[in-house]
C-alpha atoms as a printed R data frame, in Angstrom:
    type eleno elety resid chain resno      x       y       z
1   ATOM     1    CA   UNK     A     1  0.000   0.000   0.000
2   ATOM     2    CA   UNK     A     2  2.855   2.360   0.898
3   ATOM     3    CA   UNK     A     3  4.656   1.632  -2.395
4   ATOM     4    CA   UNK     A     4  1.464   2.335  -4.351
5   ATOM     5    CA   UNK     A     5  1.001   5.649  -2.520
6   ATOM     6    CA   UNK     A     6  4.607   6.628  -3.238
7   ATOM     7    CA   UNK     A     7  4.149   5.817  -6.920
8   ATOM     8    CA   UNK     A     8  0.981   7.919  -7.063
9   ATOM     9    CA   UNK     A     9  2.734  10.813  -5.309
10  ATOM    10    CA   UNK     A    10  5.675  10.532  -7.692
11  ATOM    11    CA   UNK     A    11  3.344  10.603 -10.704
12  ATOM    12    CA   UNK     A    12  1.523  13.673  -9.398
13  ATOM    13    CA   UNK     A    13  4.839  15.404  -8.701
14  ATOM    14    CA   UNK     A    14  6.099  14.603 -12.220
15  ATOM    15    CA   UNK     A    15  2.905  16.034 -13.754
16  ATOM    16    CA   UNK     A    16  3.266  19.208 -11.679
17  ATOM    17    CA   UNK     A    17  6.894  19.614 -12.783
18  ATOM    18    CA   UNK     A    18  5.938  19.090 -16.460
19  ATOM    19    CA   UNK     A    19  3.129  21.636 -16.098
20  ATOM    20    CA   UNK     A    20  5.435  24.220 -14.498
21  ATOM    21    CA   UNK     A    21  8.046  23.659 -17.202
22  ATOM    22    CA   UNK     A    22  5.367  24.210 -19.847
23  ATOM    23    CA   UNK     A    23  4.278  27.460 -18.165
24  ATOM    24    CA   UNK     A    24  7.898  28.651 -17.972
25  ATOM    25    CA   UNK     A    25  8.578  27.726 -21.599
26  ATOM    26    CA   UNK     A    26  5.480  29.592 -22.778
27  ATOM    27    CA   UNK     A    27  6.225  32.668 -20.654
28  ATOM    28    CA   UNK     A    28  9.885  32.840 -21.717
29  ATOM    29    CA   UNK     A    29  9.149  32.416 -25.418
30  ATOM    30    CA   UNK     A    30 11.153  29.186 -25.588
31  ATOM    31    CA   UNK     A    31  8.306  27.350 -27.354
32  ATOM    32    CA   UNK     A    32  8.285  29.915 -30.151
33  ATOM    33    CA   UNK     A    33 12.062  29.553 -30.459
34  ATOM    34    CA   UNK     A    34 11.733  25.772 -30.718
35  ATOM    35    CA   UNK     A    35  9.001  26.098 -33.346
36  ATOM    36    CA   UNK     A    36 11.308  28.327 -35.403
37  ATOM    37    CA   UNK     A    37 13.663  25.349 -35.796
38  ATOM    38    CA   UNK     A    38 10.836  22.902 -36.590
39  ATOM    39    CA   UNK     A    39 11.398  22.804 -40.400
40  ATOM    40    CA   UNK     A    40 15.096  22.072 -39.807
41  ATOM    41    CA   UNK     A    41 14.222  19.348 -37.308
42  ATOM    42    CA   UNK     A    42 11.805  17.685 -39.736
43  ATOM    43    CA   UNK     A    43 14.408  17.661 -42.505
44  ATOM    44    CA   UNK     A    44 17.262  16.452 -40.289
45  ATOM    45    CA   UNK     A    45 15.167  13.724 -38.621
46  ATOM    46    CA   UNK     A    46 14.752  12.085 -42.047
47  ATOM    47    CA   UNK     A    47 18.542  12.151 -42.551
48  ATOM    48    CA   UNK     A    48 19.057  10.823 -39.026
49  ATOM    49    CA   UNK     A    49 16.687   7.895 -39.515
50  ATOM    50    CA   UNK     A    50 18.167   7.120 -42.946
51  ATOM    51    CA   UNK     A    51 21.682   6.850 -41.478
52  ATOM    52    CA   UNK     A    52 20.342   4.667 -38.658
53  ATOM    53    CA   UNK     A    53 18.447   2.453 -41.098
54  ATOM    54    CA   UNK     A    54 21.421   1.955 -43.431
55  ATOM    55    CA   UNK     A    55 24.032   1.249 -40.773
56  ATOM    56    CA   UNK     A    56 21.671  -0.772 -38.574
57  ATOM    57    CA   UNK     A    57 20.434  -2.940 -41.462
58  ATOM    58    CA   UNK     A    58 23.989  -3.671 -42.595
59  ATOM    59    CA   UNK     A    59 25.008  -4.534 -39.028
60  ATOM    60    CA   UNK     A    60 22.069  -6.935 -38.600
61  ATOM    61    CA   UNK     A    61 22.713  -8.613 -41.964
62  ATOM    62    CA   UNK     A    62 26.379  -9.171 -41.098
63  ATOM    63    CA   UNK     A    63 26.274  -9.723 -37.320
64  ATOM    64    CA   UNK     A    64 23.559 -12.400 -37.136
65  ATOM    65    CA   UNK     A    65 25.186 -14.749 -39.711
66  ATOM    66    CA   UNK     A    66 28.542 -14.050 -38.043
67  ATOM    67    CA   UNK     A    67 27.160 -14.975 -34.612
68  ATOM    68    CA   UNK     A    68 25.543 -18.117 -36.042
69  ATOM    69    CA   UNK     A    69 28.804 -19.141 -37.717
70  ATOM    70    CA   UNK     A    70 30.841 -18.605 -34.535
71  ATOM    71    CA   UNK     A    71 28.354 -20.650 -32.495
72  ATOM    72    CA   UNK     A    72 28.862 -23.787 -34.612
73  ATOM    73    CA   UNK     A    73 30.802 -26.641 -32.959
74  ATOM    74    CA   UNK     A    74 33.482 -26.457 -35.678
75  ATOM    75    CA   UNK     A    75 34.309 -22.891 -34.548
76  ATOM    76    CA   UNK     A    76 34.483 -23.646 -30.820
77  ATOM    77    CA   UNK     A    77 38.243 -23.036 -30.542
78  ATOM    78    CA   UNK     A    78 38.342 -19.864 -32.614
79  ATOM    79    CA   UNK     A    79 35.058 -18.229 -31.572
80  ATOM    80    CA   UNK     A    80 36.228 -16.364 -28.465
81  ATOM    81    CA   UNK     A    81 39.384 -15.155 -30.208
82  ATOM    82    CA   UNK     A    82 37.294 -13.732 -33.020
83  ATOM    83    CA   UNK     A    83 34.934 -12.123 -30.513
84  ATOM    84    CA   UNK     A    84 37.934 -10.370 -28.985
85  ATOM    85    CA   UNK     A    85 38.726  -8.932 -32.419
86  ATOM    86    CA   UNK     A    86 35.217  -7.477 -32.492
87  ATOM    87    CA   UNK     A    87 35.723  -6.176 -28.948
88  ATOM    88    CA   UNK     A    88 38.724  -4.203 -30.152
89  ATOM    89    CA   UNK     A    89 36.439  -2.429 -32.600
90  ATOM    90    CA   UNK     A    90 34.182  -1.251 -29.764
91  ATOM    91    CA   UNK     A    91 37.058  -0.013 -27.584
92  ATOM    92    CA   UNK     A    92 37.933   2.531 -30.275
93  ATOM    93    CA   UNK     A    93 35.797   5.674 -29.763
94  ATOM    94    CA   UNK     A    94 33.137   6.101 -32.423
95  ATOM    95    CA   UNK     A    95 34.464   9.542 -33.298
96  ATOM    96    CA   UNK     A    96 37.883   7.993 -34.004
97  ATOM    97    CA   UNK     A    97 36.264   5.317 -36.181
98  ATOM    98    CA   UNK     A    98 34.445   8.037 -38.128
99  ATOM    99    CA   UNK     A    99 37.690   9.982 -38.542
100 ATOM   100    CA   UNK     A   100 39.484   6.890 -39.843
101 ATOM   101    CA   UNK     A   101 36.577   6.156 -42.177
102 ATOM   102    CA   UNK     A   102 36.750   9.711 -43.499
103 ATOM   103    CA   UNK     A   103 40.488   9.284 -44.149
104 ATOM   104    CA   UNK     A   104 39.849   6.317 -46.457
105 ATOM   105    CA   UNK     A   105 36.344   6.952 -47.790
106 ATOM   106    CA   UNK     A   106 36.143  10.732 -47.920
107 ATOM   107    CA   UNK     A   107 33.307  12.724 -46.357
108 ATOM   108    CA   UNK     A   108 29.566  12.219 -46.464
109 ATOM   109    CA   UNK     A   109 27.183   9.326 -46.011
110 ATOM   110    CA   UNK     A   110 29.467   6.405 -46.932
111 ATOM   111    CA   UNK     A   111 32.126   6.860 -44.192
112 ATOM   112    CA   UNK     A   112 29.408   7.714 -41.659
113 ATOM   113    CA   UNK     A   113 27.462   4.529 -42.419
114 ATOM   114    CA   UNK     A   114 30.654   2.475 -42.228
115 ATOM   115    CA   UNK     A   115 31.655   3.955 -38.851
116 ATOM   116    CA   UNK     A   116 28.157   3.462 -37.411
117 ATOM   117    CA   UNK     A   117 28.067  -0.065 -38.830
118 ATOM   118    CA   UNK     A   118 31.295  -0.927 -36.959
119 ATOM   119    CA   UNK     A   119 29.943   0.568 -33.735
120 ATOM   120    CA   UNK     A   120 26.669  -1.391 -34.036
121 ATOM   121    CA   UNK     A   121 28.129  -4.753 -35.019
122 ATOM   122    CA   UNK     A   122 29.366  -6.218 -31.713
123 ATOM   123    CA   UNK     A   123 26.202  -6.198 -29.527
124 ATOM   124    CA   UNK     A   124 24.232  -8.060 -32.201
125 ATOM   125    CA   UNK     A   125 26.982 -10.581 -32.972
126 ATOM   126    CA   UNK     A   126 27.694 -11.173 -29.275
127 ATOM   127    CA   UNK     A   127 24.033 -11.697 -28.373
128 ATOM   128    CA   UNK     A   128 23.473 -13.979 -31.360
129 ATOM   129    CA   UNK     A   129 26.460 -16.078 -30.319
130 ATOM   130    CA   UNK     A   130 25.479 -16.102 -26.635
131 ATOM   131    CA   UNK     A   131 21.830 -16.873 -27.396
132 ATOM   132    CA   UNK     A   132 22.676 -19.867 -29.580
133 ATOM   133    CA   UNK     A   133 25.286 -21.188 -27.149
134 ATOM   134    CA   UNK     A   134 22.715 -20.881 -24.357
135 ATOM   135    CA   UNK     A   135 20.187 -23.216 -25.983
136 ATOM   136    CA   UNK     A   136 19.748 -26.290 -23.806
137 ATOM   137    CA   UNK     A   137 21.845 -29.266 -24.993
138 ATOM   138    CA   UNK     A   138 18.846 -31.482 -24.202
139 ATOM   139    CA   UNK     A   139 16.815 -29.706 -26.891
140 ATOM   140    CA   UNK     A   140 19.593 -30.197 -29.427
141 ATOM   141    CA   UNK     A   141 19.912 -33.890 -28.532
142 ATOM   142    CA   UNK     A   142 16.159 -34.377 -28.780
143 ATOM   143    CA   UNK     A   143 16.134 -32.710 -32.208
144 ATOM   144    CA   UNK     A   144 19.002 -34.924 -33.377
145 ATOM   145    CA   UNK     A   145 17.216 -37.957 -31.933
146 ATOM   146    CA   UNK     A   146 14.159 -37.435 -34.110
147 ATOM   147    CA   UNK     A   147 16.346 -37.218 -37.206
148 ATOM   148    CA   UNK     A   148 16.727 -33.481 -37.771
149 ATOM   149    CA   UNK     A   149 19.738 -32.383 -39.817
150 ATOM   150    CA   UNK     A   150 22.095 -29.694 -38.409
151 ATOM   151    CA   UNK     A   151 20.386 -27.082 -40.615
152 ATOM   152    CA   UNK     A   152 16.941 -28.115 -39.424
153 ATOM   153    CA   UNK     A   153 18.114 -27.997 -35.794
154 ATOM   154    CA   UNK     A   154 19.463 -24.496 -36.338
155 ATOM   155    CA   UNK     A   155 16.306 -23.039 -37.890
156 ATOM   156    CA   UNK     A   156 13.637 -25.026 -36.023
157 ATOM   157    CA   UNK     A   157 15.181 -25.378 -32.557
158 ATOM   158    CA   UNK     A   158 18.207 -23.182 -31.883
159 ATOM   159    CA   UNK     A   159 17.229 -19.873 -33.510
160 ATOM   160    CA   UNK     A   160 13.653 -19.825 -32.119
161 ATOM   161    CA   UNK     A   161 15.034 -20.421 -28.618
162 ATOM   162    CA   UNK     A   162 17.744 -17.772 -29.059
163 ATOM   163    CA   UNK     A   163 15.506 -15.086 -30.607
164 ATOM   164    CA   UNK     A   164 14.817 -13.278 -27.328
165 ATOM   165    CA   UNK     A   165 18.529 -12.790 -26.636
166 ATOM   166    CA   UNK     A   166 19.207 -11.841 -30.276
167 ATOM   167    CA   UNK     A   167 16.490  -9.182 -30.189
168 ATOM   168    CA   UNK     A   168 17.934  -7.827 -26.943
169 ATOM   169    CA   UNK     A   169 21.215  -7.278 -28.797
170 ATOM   170    CA   UNK     A   170 19.454  -5.621 -31.747
171 ATOM   171    CA   UNK     A   171 17.492  -3.395 -29.395
172 ATOM   172    CA   UNK     A   172 20.616  -2.248 -27.563
173 ATOM   173    CA   UNK     A   173 22.638  -1.779 -30.751
174 ATOM   174    CA   UNK     A   174 20.016   0.293 -32.585
175 ATOM   175    CA   UNK     A   175 19.357   2.505 -29.576
176 ATOM   176    CA   UNK     A   176 23.083   3.223 -29.277
177 ATOM   177    CA   UNK     A   177 23.184   3.795 -33.029
178 ATOM   178    CA   UNK     A   178 20.493   6.483 -32.867
179 ATOM   179    CA   UNK     A   179 22.387   8.255 -30.085
180 ATOM   180    CA   UNK     A   180 25.660   8.060 -32.018
181 ATOM   181    CA   UNK     A   181 24.384   9.306 -35.394
182 ATOM   182    CA   UNK     A   182 24.767  13.012 -34.386
183 ATOM   183    CA   UNK     A   183 28.537  12.513 -34.623
184 ATOM   184    CA   UNK     A   184 28.089  11.828 -38.345
185 ATOM   185    CA   UNK     A   185 27.514  15.557 -38.852
186 ATOM   186    CA   UNK     A   186 31.199  16.111 -38.113
187 ATOM   187    CA   UNK     A   187 32.141  14.311 -41.335
188 ATOM   188    CA   UNK     A   188 29.457  15.865 -43.494
189 ATOM   189    CA   UNK     A   189 26.715  13.244 -43.282
190 ATOM   190    CA   UNK     A   190 23.972  15.424 -41.807
191 ATOM   191    CA   UNK     A   191 21.519  14.352 -39.134
192 ATOM   192    CA   UNK     A   192 20.399  16.071 -35.951
193 ATOM   193    CA   UNK     A   193 24.037  16.590 -34.975
194 ATOM   194    CA   UNK     A   194 23.905  19.662 -37.217
195 ATOM   195    CA   UNK     A   195 21.676  21.427 -34.686
196 ATOM   196    CA   UNK     A   196 23.451  20.003 -31.647
197 ATOM   197    CA   UNK     A   197 27.011  20.909 -32.600
198 ATOM   198    CA   UNK     A   198 26.104  24.211 -34.253
199 ATOM   199    CA   UNK     A   199 24.154  25.140 -31.126
200 ATOM   200    CA   UNK     A   200 27.192  24.312 -28.990
201 ATOM   201    CA   UNK     A   201 29.496  26.370 -31.227
202 ATOM   202    CA   UNK     A   202 27.133  29.357 -31.179
203 ATOM   203    CA   UNK     A   203 26.277  28.918 -27.500
204 ATOM   204    CA   UNK     A   204 22.600  28.678 -28.482
205 ATOM   205    CA   UNK     A   205 20.837  26.333 -26.014
206 ATOM   206    CA   UNK     A   206 17.563  26.347 -27.949
207 ATOM   207    CA   UNK     A   207 19.274  25.237 -31.160
208 ATOM   208    CA   UNK     A   208 21.230  22.572 -29.272
209 ATOM   209    CA   UNK     A   209 18.101  21.245 -27.543
210 ATOM   210    CA   UNK     A   210 16.203  21.296 -30.854
211 ATOM   211    CA   UNK     A   211 18.616  18.580 -31.966
212 ATOM   212    CA   UNK     A   212 19.178  16.815 -28.641
213 ATOM   213    CA   UNK     A   213 15.529  16.343 -27.634
214 ATOM   214    CA   UNK     A   214 14.434  14.740 -30.956
215 ATOM   215    CA   UNK     A   215 17.517  12.490 -30.811
216 ATOM   216    CA   UNK     A   216 16.514  11.264 -27.352
217 ATOM   217    CA   UNK     A   217 12.908  10.774 -28.458
218 ATOM   218    CA   UNK     A   218 14.021   8.841 -31.549
219 ATOM   219    CA   UNK     A   219 16.172   6.545 -29.375
220 ATOM   220    CA   UNK     A   220 13.165   5.840 -27.133
221 ATOM   221    CA   UNK     A   221 10.937   5.284 -30.176
222 ATOM   222    CA   UNK     A   222 13.374   2.856 -31.830
223 ATOM   223    CA   UNK     A   223 13.797   0.963 -28.552
224 ATOM   224    CA   UNK     A   224 10.013   0.655 -28.147
225 ATOM   225    CA   UNK     A   225  9.578  -0.363 -31.801
226 ATOM   226    CA   UNK     A   226 12.152  -3.168 -31.601
227 ATOM   227    CA   UNK     A   227 10.648  -4.298 -28.281
228 ATOM   228    CA   UNK     A   228  7.228  -4.451 -29.949
229 ATOM   229    CA   UNK     A   229  8.576  -6.500 -32.861
230 ATOM   230    CA   UNK     A   230 10.315  -8.844 -30.401
231 ATOM   231    CA   UNK     A   231  7.068  -9.249 -28.445
232 ATOM   232    CA   UNK     A   232  5.297 -10.408 -31.607
233 ATOM   233    CA   UNK     A   233  8.077 -12.443 -33.241
234 ATOM   234    CA   UNK     A   234  9.671 -14.276 -30.298
235 ATOM   235    CA   UNK     A   235  7.725 -17.478 -29.484
236 ATOM   236    CA   UNK     A   236  5.616 -17.381 -26.331
237 ATOM   237    CA   UNK     A   237  7.508 -20.235 -24.677
238 ATOM   238    CA   UNK     A   238 10.843 -18.377 -24.696
239 ATOM   239    CA   UNK     A   239  9.529 -14.822 -24.378
240 ATOM   240    CA   UNK     A   240  9.413 -13.615 -20.748
241 ATOM   241    CA   UNK     A   241  7.308 -10.619 -21.847
242 ATOM   242    CA   UNK     A   242  4.528 -12.989 -22.987
243 ATOM   243    CA   UNK     A   243  4.779 -15.463 -20.112
């Protein structure tokens, strides 16, 4: 009862704070300033989502087959060593990866997509590998016992049981991707980073927030969208959200 009362009080307090912030924003003219940047935000959001879509799609198409390949018994000795190679890629700051990409690929969309692709790759590959390795050996033995081939076991037993973990990796990777895309502006690829970094340079908080707030909202939206897809796609028996 006490916890429920505290939650209700917290909700009321949050609503009061949001209301007061709205009153302050209206009185100070901040809302009008934000609306002035609205056409720019609409244009840059499309660029932002396009960069996320390109790099995220490439990462998914490469990372899932890579994780599947590393999870096979024939790769048992080399799998962890290859995972460490991928780990090295994530220890390099994304800005440094983008700078290196620009050195070899020039400026614009191509180096930005490549840098974001590298930054997004590991969580998906790691979760795919971990999810498949975590499938119960008893299920694999039962599938082999009824005459399933290795390919049939992979697609009918292992992948369905690993889907929840794989989607967790995709969800994390794409959310990080959305938050990292603003850096692509620094190498001429556009996106909401144009407002964020220009606002910082000009010491214009409204311009900066006009880029930062949509970026945060897009990250939340992408996270919720992937979670919704996972809720539908992952089988009920291995989906804690549908238990």
